[in-house]
Short mmCIF file of the C-alpha atoms (twelve columns), coordinates in Angstrom:
data_MODEL
# 
_entry.id   MODEL 
# 
loop_
_atom_site.group_PDB 
_atom_site.id 
_atom_site.type_symbol 
_atom_site.label_atom_id 
_atom_site.label_alt_id 
_atom_site.label_comp_id 
_atom_site.label_asym_id 
_atom_site.label_seq_id 
_atom_site.Cartn_x 
_atom_site.Cartn_y 
_atom_site.Cartn_z 
_atom_site.pdbx_PDB_model_num 
ATOM 1   C CA . MET A 1   232.945 140.275 85.694  1 
ATOM 2   C CA . GLU A 2   229.693 141.982 84.812  1 
ATOM 3   C CA . GLY A 3   229.208 139.570 81.896  1 
ATOM 4   C CA . ILE A 4   229.846 136.576 84.123  1 
ATOM 5   C CA . PHE A 5   227.378 137.944 86.706  1 
ATOM 6   C CA . LYS A 6   224.665 138.359 84.071  1 
ATOM 7   C CA . LEU A 7   225.303 134.827 82.772  1 
ATOM 8   C CA . SER A 8   225.125 133.384 86.300  1 
ATOM 9   C CA . LYS A 9   221.903 135.282 86.938  1 
ATOM 10  C CA . SER A 10  220.391 133.926 83.725  1 
ATOM 11  C CA . ILE A 11  221.383 130.370 84.632  1 
ATOM 12  C CA . PHE A 12  219.882 130.825 88.119  1 
ATOM 13  C CA . ILE A 13  216.579 132.058 86.634  1 
ATOM 14  C CA . ILE A 14  216.480 129.081 84.260  1 
ATOM 15  C CA . ILE A 15  217.098 126.639 87.130  1 
ATOM 16  C CA . VAL A 16  214.389 128.257 89.278  1 
ATOM 17  C CA . PHE A 17  211.936 128.121 86.371  1 
ATOM 18  C CA . PHE A 18  212.792 124.454 85.699  1 
ATOM 19  C CA . VAL A 19  212.292 123.503 89.358  1 
ATOM 20  C CA . PHE A 20  208.971 125.373 89.442  1 
ATOM 21  C CA . MET A 21  207.759 123.539 86.323  1 
ATOM 22  C CA . MET A 22  208.784 120.176 87.744  1 
ATOM 23  C CA . LEU A 23  206.925 120.841 90.986  1 
ATOM 24  C CA . SER A 24  203.899 122.011 89.021  1 
ATOM 25  C CA . LEU A 25  203.909 118.871 86.902  1 
ATOM 26  C CA . GLN A 26  204.305 116.699 89.983  1 
ATOM 27  C CA . SER A 27  201.170 118.196 91.506  1 
ATOM 28  C CA . SER A 28  199.258 117.740 88.228  1 
ATOM 29  C CA . TYR A 29  200.344 114.165 87.538  1 
ATOM 30  C CA . PRO A 30  199.953 111.873 90.544  1 
ATOM 31  C CA . GLN A 31  202.268 108.925 90.666  1 
ATOM 32  C CA . THR A 32  200.613 105.601 89.993  1 
ATOM 33  C CA . PHE A 33  199.409 104.623 93.434  1 
ATOM 34  C CA . LYS A 34  198.746 100.934 93.962  1 
ATOM 35  C CA . THR A 35  196.267 100.748 96.823  1 
ATOM 36  C CA . VAL A 36  192.936 102.280 97.797  1 
ATOM 37  C CA . LYS A 37  194.537 103.869 100.883 1 
ATOM 38  C CA . GLU A 38  197.178 105.616 98.774  1 
ATOM 39  C CA . TRP A 39  194.565 107.004 96.416  1 
ATOM 40  C CA . GLU A 40  192.365 108.107 99.328  1 
ATOM 41  C CA . HIS A 41  195.335 110.002 100.783 1 
ATOM 42  C CA . TYR A 42  196.010 111.658 97.410  1 
ATOM 43  C CA . PHE A 43  192.386 112.791 96.999  1 
ATOM 44  C CA . ASN A 44  192.229 113.928 100.626 1 
ATOM 45  C CA . THR A 45  195.198 116.272 100.087 1 
ATOM 46  C CA . ARG A 46  193.290 117.869 97.181  1 
ATOM 47  C CA . LYS A 47  189.751 117.642 98.556  1 
ATOM 48  C CA . TYR A 48  189.024 121.364 98.128  1 
ATOM 49  C CA . LYS A 49  190.231 121.358 94.508  1 
ATOM 50  C CA . LEU A 50  188.568 118.197 93.209  1 
ATOM 51  C CA . ASN A 51  186.320 118.125 90.182  1 
ATOM 52  C CA . PRO A 52  183.123 116.143 90.946  1 
ATOM 53  C CA . ILE A 53  184.301 113.305 88.695  1 
ATOM 54  C CA . GLU A 54  187.525 112.810 90.662  1 
ATOM 55  C CA . GLY A 55  187.690 110.073 93.261  1 
ATOM 56  C CA . ILE A 56  187.484 106.306 93.679  1 
ATOM 57  C CA . TRP A 57  184.695 104.519 91.825  1 
ATOM 58  C CA . MET A 58  183.256 101.003 91.867  1 
ATOM 59  C CA . SER A 59  182.690 99.737  88.339  1 
ATOM 60  C CA . SER A 60  179.642 97.762  87.252  1 
ATOM 61  C CA . ASN A 61  178.464 97.130  83.729  1 
ATOM 62  C CA . LYS A 62  175.924 95.380  81.560  1 
ATOM 63  C CA . VAL A 63  176.942 93.878  78.209  1 
ATOM 64  C CA . LYS A 64  174.258 93.385  75.565  1 
ATOM 65  C CA . TYR A 65  175.017 91.045  72.663  1 
ATOM 66  C CA . PHE A 66  173.139 91.649  69.415  1 
ATOM 67  C CA . ASP A 67  172.779 89.421  66.373  1 
ATOM 68  C CA . GLU A 68  171.124 90.903  63.296  1 
ATOM 69  C CA . GLY A 69  169.659 93.667  65.452  1 
ATOM 70  C CA . LYS A 70  168.171 91.403  68.131  1 
ATOM 71  C CA . VAL A 71  169.417 91.013  71.700  1 
ATOM 72  C CA . ILE A 72  170.544 87.411  72.160  1 
ATOM 73  C CA . ARG A 73  172.282 87.680  75.539  1 
ATOM 74  C CA . ILE A 74  172.779 90.099  78.429  1 
ATOM 75  C CA . ASP A 75  175.628 89.777  80.922  1 
ATOM 76  C CA . THR A 76  175.393 91.779  84.157  1 
ATOM 77  C CA . ASN A 77  178.673 92.364  85.981  1 
ATOM 78  C CA . LYS A 78  178.408 94.033  89.395  1 
ATOM 79  C CA . ASN A 79  181.236 95.504  91.466  1 
ATOM 80  C CA . ILE A 80  183.951 94.184  89.174  1 
ATOM 81  C CA . GLY A 81  186.718 96.676  89.949  1 
ATOM 82  C CA . LYS A 82  187.744 99.922  91.626  1 
ATOM 83  C CA . TYR A 83  188.920 102.823 89.499  1 
ATOM 84  C CA . ALA A 84  190.586 106.065 90.480  1 
ATOM 85  C CA . ILE A 85  189.688 109.056 88.319  1 
ATOM 86  C CA . TYR A 86  192.265 111.833 88.680  1 
ATOM 87  C CA . LYS A 87  193.083 115.181 87.132  1 
ATOM 88  C CA . ASN A 88  195.683 115.321 84.373  1 
ATOM 89  C CA . VAL A 89  197.175 118.507 82.902  1 
ATOM 90  C CA . ASP A 90  198.844 118.320 79.492  1 
ATOM 91  C CA . THR A 91  200.937 121.275 78.292  1 
ATOM 92  C CA . SER A 92  202.673 119.547 75.386  1 
ATOM 93  C CA . PHE A 93  200.544 121.302 72.757  1 
ATOM 94  C CA . ASN A 94  201.392 124.859 73.828  1 
ATOM 95  C CA . GLU A 95  198.122 125.064 75.722  1 
ATOM 96  C CA . ARG A 96  196.851 123.780 79.033  1 
ATOM 97  C CA . VAL A 97  194.545 120.825 78.394  1 
ATOM 98  C CA . ILE A 98  192.775 119.420 81.449  1 
ATOM 99  C CA . SER A 99  191.449 115.880 81.405  1 
ATOM 100 C CA . TYR A 100 190.522 113.218 83.950  1 
ATOM 101 C CA . LYS A 101 192.124 109.798 83.562  1 
ATOM 102 C CA . THR A 102 191.324 106.399 85.038  1 
ATOM 103 C CA . TYR A 103 193.517 103.914 86.849  1 
ATOM 104 C CA . CYS A 104 192.288 100.432 87.765  1 
ATOM 105 C CA . ILE A 105 193.346 99.994  91.382  1 
ATOM 106 C CA . GLU A 106 195.113 96.860  92.594  1 
ATOM 107 C CA . LYS A 107 195.393 95.355  89.120  1 
ATOM 108 C CA . GLU A 108 198.830 94.397  87.829  1 
ATOM 109 C CA . SER A 109 198.013 95.255  84.216  1 
ATOM 110 C CA . GLN A 110 195.750 97.921  82.800  1 
ATOM 111 C CA . TYR A 111 193.356 96.648  80.093  1 
ATOM 112 C CA . LEU A 112 192.090 100.016 78.989  1 
ATOM 113 C CA . GLN A 113 192.445 103.726 79.660  1 
ATOM 114 C CA . ILE A 114 189.447 106.046 79.815  1 
ATOM 115 C CA . THR A 115 190.002 109.790 79.565  1 
ATOM 116 C CA . PHE A 116 187.207 112.243 80.376  1 
ATOM 117 C CA . TYR A 117 186.972 115.880 79.233  1 
ATOM 118 C CA . LYS A 118 184.553 118.311 80.880  1 
ATOM 119 C CA . GLU A 119 181.908 119.705 78.554  1 
ATOM 120 C CA . LYS A 120 179.980 122.963 78.864  1 
ATOM 121 C CA . GLU A 121 176.798 121.193 79.899  1 
ATOM 122 C CA . PRO A 122 176.633 120.509 83.663  1 
ATOM 123 C CA . ASN A 123 177.675 116.985 84.653  1 
ATOM 124 C CA . GLU A 124 178.523 116.019 81.066  1 
ATOM 125 C CA . TYR A 125 181.909 114.711 79.911  1 
ATOM 126 C CA . SER A 126 183.188 113.539 76.567  1 
ATOM 127 C CA . LEU A 127 185.236 110.378 76.850  1 
ATOM 128 C CA . VAL A 128 187.965 108.620 74.934  1 
ATOM 129 C CA . LEU A 129 188.317 104.923 75.732  1 
ATOM 130 C CA . GLU A 130 191.504 103.263 74.514  1 
ATOM 131 C CA . TYR A 131 192.295 99.551  74.597  1 
ATOM 132 C CA . LEU A 132 195.951 99.718  75.561  1 
ATOM 133 C CA . LYS A 133 197.197 96.622  73.751  1 
ATOM 134 C CA . THR A 134 195.642 97.361  70.359  1 
ATOM 135 C CA . LYS A 135 195.431 101.192 70.625  1 
ATOM 136 C CA . ILE A 136 191.849 100.994 69.326  1 
ATOM 137 C CA . ARG A 137 189.740 103.917 70.561  1 
ATOM 138 C CA . VAL A 138 186.080 104.604 71.282  1 
ATOM 139 C CA . TYR A 139 184.555 108.093 71.576  1 
ATOM 140 C CA . ASP A 140 181.339 108.785 73.478  1 
ATOM 141 C CA . THR A 141 179.743 110.819 76.285  1 
ATOM 142 C CA . ALA A 142 179.530 110.212 80.045  1 
ATOM 143 C CA . TYR A 143 176.985 111.655 82.465  1 
ATOM 144 C CA . LEU A 144 177.463 112.351 86.163  1 
ATOM 145 C CA . ARG A 145 174.348 112.040 88.334  1 
ATOM 146 C CA . GLY A 146 174.341 113.716 91.731  1 
ATOM 147 C CA . ASN A 147 178.151 113.521 91.849  1 
ATOM 148 C CA . THR A 148 177.835 109.877 92.922  1 
ATOM 149 C CA . ILE A 149 176.798 107.929 89.807  1 
ATOM 150 C CA . LEU A 150 178.728 107.918 86.520  1 
ATOM 151 C CA . ARG A 151 177.079 106.431 83.438  1 
ATOM 152 C CA . PHE A 152 178.338 105.899 79.914  1 
ATOM 153 C CA . ASN A 153 177.551 103.508 77.062  1 
ATOM 154 C CA . TYR A 154 179.446 102.555 73.926  1 
ATOM 155 C CA . GLU A 155 179.649 99.908  71.241  1 
ATOM 156 C CA . LYS A 156 182.741 97.745  71.489  1 
ATOM 157 C CA . PRO A 157 184.632 98.031  68.174  1 
ATOM 158 C CA . ARG A 158 184.409 94.888  66.045  1 
ATOM 159 C CA . GLU A 159 188.148 95.071  65.412  1 
ATOM 160 C CA . GLN A 160 188.797 94.863  69.169  1 
ATOM 161 C CA . TRP A 161 186.312 92.034  69.559  1 
ATOM 162 C CA . LYS A 162 187.987 90.166  66.687  1 
ATOM 163 C CA . ASN A 163 191.450 90.736  68.161  1 
ATOM 164 C CA . GLU A 164 190.407 89.299  71.512  1 
ATOM 165 C CA . MET A 165 188.867 86.242  69.834  1 
ATOM 166 C CA . GLU A 166 192.055 85.590  67.880  1 
ATOM 167 C CA . THR A 167 194.160 85.537  71.045  1 
ATOM 168 C CA . ILE A 168 192.139 82.704  72.615  1 
ATOM 169 C CA . LEU A 169 191.648 80.471  69.556  1 
ATOM 170 C CA . PRO A 170 193.959 77.469  68.950  1 
ATOM 171 C CA . SER A 171 196.380 78.386  66.155  1 
ATOM 172 C CA . GLY A 172 195.598 75.287  64.070  1 
ATOM 173 C CA . ARG A 173 191.893 76.107  63.804  1 
ATOM 174 C CA . LYS A 174 192.249 79.877  63.796  1 
ATOM 175 C CA . ALA A 175 192.032 80.560  60.040  1 
ATOM 176 C CA . ARG A 176 188.892 78.462  59.490  1 
ATOM 177 C CA . ILE A 177 187.147 79.714  62.612  1 
ATOM 178 C CA . MET A 178 188.074 83.345  61.995  1 
ATOM 179 C CA . MET A 179 186.667 83.183  58.445  1 
ATOM 180 C CA . PHE A 180 183.331 82.214  59.962  1 
ATOM 181 C CA . SER A 181 183.772 84.738  62.812  1 
ATOM 182 C CA . ASN A 182 184.392 87.616  60.395  1 
ATOM 183 C CA . GLN A 183 181.069 86.900  58.711  1 
ATOM 184 C CA . ALA A 184 179.309 86.602  62.065  1 
ATOM 185 C CA . LEU A 185 180.901 89.793  63.398  1 
ATOM 186 C CA . MET A 186 179.425 91.851  60.568  1 
ATOM 187 C CA . LYS A 187 175.955 90.945  61.860  1 
ATOM 188 C CA . SER A 188 176.782 91.220  65.549  1 
ATOM 189 C CA . LYS A 189 177.620 93.921  68.066  1 
ATOM 190 C CA . GLN A 190 178.266 94.439  71.759  1 
ATOM 191 C CA . ILE A 191 176.836 97.385  73.690  1 
ATOM 192 C CA . TRP A 192 178.564 98.092  77.000  1 
ATOM 193 C CA . GLU A 193 176.490 100.018 79.553  1 
ATOM 194 C CA . HIS A 194 178.585 101.270 82.461  1 
ATOM 195 C CA . ASN A 195 177.185 102.333 85.813  1 
ATOM 196 C CA . TRP A 196 179.850 103.427 88.297  1 
ATOM 197 C CA . LYS A 197 179.245 104.344 91.935  1 
ATOM 198 C CA . LYS A 198 181.526 106.748 93.799  1 
ATOM 199 C CA . LEU A 199 183.163 105.278 96.900  1 
ATOM 200 C CA . TYR A 200 185.456 108.142 97.894  1 
ATOM 201 C CA . PRO A 201 185.167 110.949 98.712  1 
ATOM 202 C CA . LYS A 202 181.516 110.976 99.663  1 
ATOM 203 C CA . ILE A 203 179.646 114.247 99.239  1 
ATOM 204 C CA . ASN A 204 179.497 114.820 102.991 1 
ATOM 205 C CA . GLN A 205 183.275 114.264 103.180 1 
ATOM 206 C CA . ASN A 206 184.125 117.265 100.985 1 
# 
């Protein structure tokens, strides 16, 4: 009987530990909310624990196209989408790694995933941008200004640019056009300059 009691006690401890870990993970990994209201509710429940980068952001960007080192076109895109930036805790590498991930709100498919990591310098974050379809990644730095403006720039990888061109070209002309495009791509580049504005929570709402 004593052996059975010890075994039951051990099983009970394991179950309690498992439940605790599941609850902990649930609080660290928010479910994928679909609407602004759902994300606002999530951030409101954690408003005293939020990192300054967490919240709902309005995305704007400027794309500069270069050919042989000269700017040939600039596209300005204002208020093109709302992103939630939320805390993520990863314990799969035997250590607790904290990052801040993005989710494009009210979009059926996610084009890219940006992950931010807090650096030692105030208001500075390293970032990893991944194009989800191709798994191509970009590494750079983001800067938070006054907890309300988030800025980061990067060069779009030529391989990603080429991949996107191939998907829109007619198959019959693809080989000939892509041969020319490969030569042109070696002389060209795209610089993406992001300027995001925080929508929620506002500083006076914390």
